N, C-alpha and C positions, 0 to 999 in steps of 0.2 A: 245156591248155598250163601246167601246173604237174606238178612232180614232187616227192616226199618220200621221206624214210627214216624209220627208228624203229629206234632201237637200244636195247634193255631188257637188263639185268642182274639177276639175282637171287641173292640167298644168305642163309644163315642165320647171319652173324656176329654174335654178339652185339656191342651198341656201335658199330656200323655200320649202324642200322636205318633212317636218316635218308636222303630221297630228294634227288635234283636232276632237275630238269627243266629242259633247253635247248631253245628254239625259235629256229632260226636262219633269218634272212632273207638277202636279198642284200646287204644293208647294214644290218641291224639284227641284234639277238638279245635275247629275253626270257627272264631266267633266274629260276626258283623254286627258292631253295638252302634245304636242311636242313628238310623239310617230311615230315610224317608224315600220310597220306591216309586214316588210320583212326580212328577213337575220338574223342571230344570233348574231349580235354584236350591235344591240340597244333595246333600250326598253323605256317606258315613262318616262318623267320627272317630271310630277305631275299628280296625280290622286285626284280630290277634290269632297266632296258630300258638298251641299249648301241645307239646309232645312230652309224654311220660320221661322225668328224669331231666329234662330239659329246661333252662329258663322260658319264660313266655317270650314270644317275639310280637311284637307290636309293628305293624305297616301302615305308614300314613298315607293318605290321598296322594299326595304330592309325589311320594315315592313309586306308588304305582303308576301315576301319571309320567314321569320321567323313565321308567322302565318300559312301558307301553312306547314311549316315544322311540327309545333306543332300539326297540324290536324292530318297529316299523322303519326304522332309516329316517324318522322326523327330527329336525332340530331343536324342537320343543313341543311339551303338549299341545294337542290340536284342539280347537274350539275350546278353549280354557275358560270361556263364559259359558260354555254349556256343562254345566255341575249337575250330571244326573245319574243316577244307580245303573242306569242302564246304557251310558255313554258308548263303552266299548262295543255292546252288543249292537247298538245302532249305527256305529261306524263299521264295523263288520259286514252288516247287511248292505249299508250304502256301499261299502267296496265290491261286495260281490256282484252287485247290480249294474255298477261300472264298468267292471271288468266282464262283464256277461258271465259269469260263473254261478253254479247252481248255490243256494243258500243252505246254511247249515244252523240249525234244523232245517228242513224244509216242510212244505205245507203239510204233506201226510204225517210227519213226527208231530209237529203241532196240533192236528184233528186228535191223534192218539192221546195226547197229554190231557186235551180238553174232554175227551171222551171217558177217561180215566178219573178225572175231577169230577165229571159230571155222575158217574156212577157212585163215586164218595157221597156228594150231595144227596143223591137218590136213597142210598143205604140209610144215611142219617135221617132222612124225612120218614121212613118207615119204622124206625124205633120208638 
């Protein structure tokens, strides 16, 4: 009962290599602005949540770090020198390995996602 669309643009213009991710809902939006999803020396500038009829909420990286630290019972942010858009996903993966738990998503789900992407690319080439 849901539908969605993805619009992506890619270029190699120096100085414009930051990304913006916008997820829209019927009455809300989540915006991740100015992030670089590669390397370990970048993170997003602003994460905001906009809900119809409410003021825009902006969440800083530091707030997320502190909330995550409280959630896992850590006295402070882990690996503060590892600033990356994928820091928490990487930590969750490593924790699962150390605890000998299954990772999520697992390899089969990752393969399914890649097969979907490959079929999108194949479809685009046929046009």
